[in-house]
Every structure is written in structure tokens, then in C-alpha cells.
C-alpha positions, -999 to +999 in steps of 0.1 A: -192-597-510-160-577-506-133-592-529-096-587-522-072-597-550-036-601-539-015-595-570+020-607-577+048-581-577+064-572-610+093-553-597+128-569-597+140-581-563+106-578-548+096-609-528+074-593-501+037-597-498+012-577-477-008-606-462+003-640-451-018-673-455-028-669-418-041-634-427-060-647-457-077-673-436-088-646-411-102-625-440-121-655-454-135-663-419-147-627-418-167-631-450-142-615-474-135-633-507-098-636-514-079-643-546-041-647-545-020-647-576+007-672-582+042-656-580+076-667-593+093-645-567+072-643-535+091-653-504+060-671-490+051-700-513+017-704-529+010-737-512+003-719-479-023-698-496-038-728-515-043-746-481-066-718-470-091-726-497-088-691-513-090-687-550-056-690-568-051-669-600-023-667-626+006-644-620-002-609-633-039-616-641-052-588-619-057-566-650-086-590-658-100-592-623-137-583-618-141-545-617-154-546-581-123-565-568-098-545-547-063-551-560-037-554-532+000-552-539+030-533-525+052-517-551+048-502-586+024-513-612+038-520-647+044-487-664+025-493-696+004-462-695-029-481-695-060-466-676-065-481-642-102-488-634-098-509-602-094-497-566-058-505-555-041-508-522-004-501-527+024-477-521+017-452-549+045-426-542+023-401-560+014-374-535+046-355-530+054-340-563+071-371-579+071-369-617+062-407-619+034-401-594+017-376-617+018-402-645+002-428-622-025-404-611-033-396-647-038-434-653-062-436-624-081-405-636-084-420-670-097-454-657-118-442-629-100-463-602-084-451-570-054-457-547-057-465-510-021-456-504-005-477-477+017-448-467-014-427-460-034-454-443-036-438-408-056-440-377-075-412-360-042-401-343-026-396-377-002-425-373+003-451-399-015-484-391+012-505-408+047-500-421+078-519-432+098-492-414+117-514-389+131-537-415+138-508-439+159-493-412+176-525-403+185-534-439+193-497-448+218-496-419+233-529-431+238-516-467+253-483-453+278-503-433+286-524-464+293-491-482+317-481-454+335-514-455+340-512-492+354-477-488+380-491-463+391-514-491+393-486-516+362-497-536+325-491-539+299-516-525+290-546-546+255-557-555+232-567-526+207-595-524+181-613-503+189-629-469+170-658-454+169-640-420+182-611-401+207-635-384+220-644-418+225-607-426+244-602-393+266-632-400+275-618-434+283-584-419+304-599-392+324-617-418+329-585-438+339-566-406+364-592-395+393-573-411+384-542-391+380-557-356+397-527-340+378-501-360+342-491-361+325-461-379+303-437-360+267-433-370+241-405-366+205-414-370+178-387-375+144-401-367+158-425-342+126-428-322+105-441-351+102-475-366+128-469-392+153-454-369+148-481-343+156-508-369+187-489-380+199-484-344+193-521-336+215-532-366+242-507-357+242-518-321+244-555-330+275-547-351+292-527-323+288-494-342+284-464-318+251-445-326+241-409-320+203-408-319+184-377-329+147-371-333+124-341-334+139-323-304+174-323-319+162-310-353+136-285-341+160-256-348+156-262-385+194-264-391+220-262-403+233-294-387+271-296-389+270-326-365+259-347-395+293-341-411+311-352-379+300-388-382+312-415-406+277-427-415+244-407-415+211-425-417+181-404-426+149-420-413+126-390-416+098-391-441+101-361-464+072-337-460+066-299-461+087-283-434+113-311-432+147-294-426+177-299-449+201-323-432+227-325-459+230-295-482+246-296-516+277-279-502+284-309-481+302-326-510+331-302-508+329-292-471+355-305-447+339-336-431+342-370-416+310-382-433+316-407-461+283-426-463+247-414-464+220-440-460+189-422-471+165-449-459+135-427-463+145-426-499+125-398-516+151-380-537+127-366-563+104-352-537+103-314-534+109-319-497+139-342-497+163-333-469+193-348-487+205-324-514+236-341-527+219-367-550+188-369-571+180-405-579+175-438-561+201-465-561+195-502-569+203-536-557+228-540-586+244-506-578+236-499-542+257-468-539+260-436-558+294-419-555+286-382-554+321-370-546+356-385-549+379-366-527+370-369-499+348-398-509+310-396-503+286-424-512+248-423-510+228-454-508+190-450-513+173-483-522+135-479-521+126-515-513+151-523-486+127-546-466+128-570-495+163-579-484+145-597-455+113-606-472+099-632-449+104-613-417+092-581-433+061-597-448+051-614-415+055-582-395+037-560-420+008-584-424+002-586-386+001-548-385-023-544-415-047-573-409-070-554-385-076-528-411-080-553-439-108-569-418-127-536-422-126-536-460-164-538-462-164-501-450-142-485-476-158-451-471-150-449-434-121-451-410-086-457-423-099-464-458-121-433-459-091-412-449-069-428-475-095-422-502-099-386-492-061-381-496-062-397-531-092-375-541-074-343-529-043-351-550-062-363-580 
């Protein structure tokens, strides 16, 4: 019997989960055994999972799971250097030259396990079957707007946290914007037609922020793109990959510009292909913005688990997208799973 083990997340501020209780019930009805770990942080409580009749395990006990179990989580594993013998479904961030990715691959090589990377879980058309993109874009635009508001007050944005809903996030932003009722920043979104860009545009529109929407047609020339510097806020919603143009060169720090906030929602600064060249590390919930230049001011926000600011909505959306693929887990050598495994084998 195929056995899916849903692990708890060990990363700070991570409350999402990749499958809801309703999804667990559907998997069990399809003949898949499901174990769900308890979690001290998950937005969806354990009671809903218990009610399905699935097996409940202690938080963090996946390391002792049966070898044949498929471990399903979202973000990073504890960085303890131990070999990894299980098959894992997760975001590995290991296939684009990231230094931490090389370490992770070495752990899988030592243990004999494998990653079925959620970022590379694609259909026959090459499109991802499930993504948190919309809510990443929505939350990333919100944090970028918070950065701009803080700049108007002569400061840098304060720590961010979890919201009960997207409406609660909007209400908070409206309160922060109250002092600037006659002033709105302009925003440029690259990747506006994708999931991430759509979420970012929706948040901006809800806040009355005028948006310039760019996608592949507008960036086909390969750059440079001086228009980026003519907007107050730039939201990068393009996944870094070979051939991605540079949208913000290092020289932008000292170039004459209107731009004061970069929201790198794609957030891959240590990739060889990053299109944002003015910073080199992610930001955090405790320090959401990195000030890369003082005069004129330029802040970069690049939080790599933005959807966790809206964990319930993000989890429910992602679970509904991924469930059809999870229901085919008994065929790990074919379809979306076979393609993901081939990608792992290539990079290993």
C-alpha cells in the first residue's frame, strides 16, 4: 500500500500544509495510507485530520517513518547533515545552483532517497500542477506596499506576521494607508499574466495602486528596462531560469530613479539566474526589507515563504490543485511523478 506521511514544518513562521483533511479523506478512499504529524504551528488543526481516521504521529517523527513511506512537506528540512533515505515531496530549492541545494543533494545521495520537487511537478504541457503563486504575489505586494509606507514615514518596514484572512490583510493596509489618502505609489509587475503576478496585481488594485502589467512580450527584447526605474514599486514575479533577462542591474542603486521598493516575490537571490542584481540574500519576517542604498533610498523585500502570511487560504488553494496528482502516487515512475524524479536524477 502506498503510504504518504505528512510531516510537520520545522521552519519559523511556517503554518501551511500541502493537504487538507478533506484531501486526506480522498486519499484514504483511494486506498492510500496517510499519516499526519501533529504540529504546534499548522494553521489547520490536528482535529480535522484525526476525524478522517488517518494515523496521527508525533511532531517531527518522520525521520523514523518506515523506509517505504513518502514524506510530504513544504519547506526546508532540518539542516543537520544527516543522510536522507526516504523519498520526499517538498520544495527543495536545489536545482539552480544554490549552495544550500548542493548540500541537500549530497544528503540524498548519501542516504539513497529522492526529492519529488513541487516546483518541478509539471504536466505534459510543462506547466506546474500546483503552486502557491497567487498568494505569494498577493502577500508580496502587500509587504512591498508596507515598505513604501514606512519610507514615507522616514523609516524601514517593521516585522510582519500572519493574517487570519486576505480581508484582514487588506484592512491592515487600509489603516496604514489612511495618512496617504491623496497619494498612491505606482507599481510595475513583470510576470503579470502568471499566478504570482495576478495575485500581486489583485492586491495593488484593491489598494488603489495603479499597476503597469508586463509579461513575456514586454521583456522579449532582453533589456535593459529603464521603465522599471520609473515606478515607485517593482514586483518581480518571474521564476529565475537560464535566459531570464536582468531587470534591475547593480548600477540601479546609484542611477537616477523613482524606484524605491523592489518586491522580489520570485525570491531566488543566490541563483545564478537571478534578474535582480542589487542584493544577494533573502529577507525575513523579522526584517522584511534590506536597505541596499540610502540616498535615494532603495529597499528590497524578498521573503521566501510569503504565502504563510495567509496560511489557511494558501493551504486550501494549494491542496485543491495538488490533490489530483497525489491520487496517482501509486505510479511514482510515471506522469508528473516520473518527470519530477527524472529532474532529480539529472541534478544528482
